[in-house]
Steps between C-alpha positions, in 0.01 A plus 500: 500500500598862481491771763280803470600838637308629800330779308142614513426370847361833627218666309291814495149400396298745290123471474317753284121489483382615157148634545422473127522120526259274682776263610515444872843380597597407852829655615513242780496217249781668304704529820446129573612405148815709538575344838441148368760571229757561773501879472468718810259792454665791682265782395171549319401800290134537405311749289202566277495619139238518228738343249870414470741781419654443156843604626536335841181292544460686831509878539823690563410560865437129557826422322682722751322319784612163360857628461499622863363166621775312314769723650358483854452122499809415292279282279647297216192496279169678442196284424 
């Protein structure tokens, strides 16, 4: 077998609720899936938008919030 690097073990989770869609997604279920994959959720950023931003998917303010959460928690990955 081969060894994998210990990367991506700490994650900032992002959950954006798009009001224009009728989908109801459970952030708790997402957190459980991440944990079952061996990743430690260290922060969660949530928000609401009418539709995805073409440039960043989230708005610029939310992007700053995600960036701050990554820096504060020393996360390896954003999901």
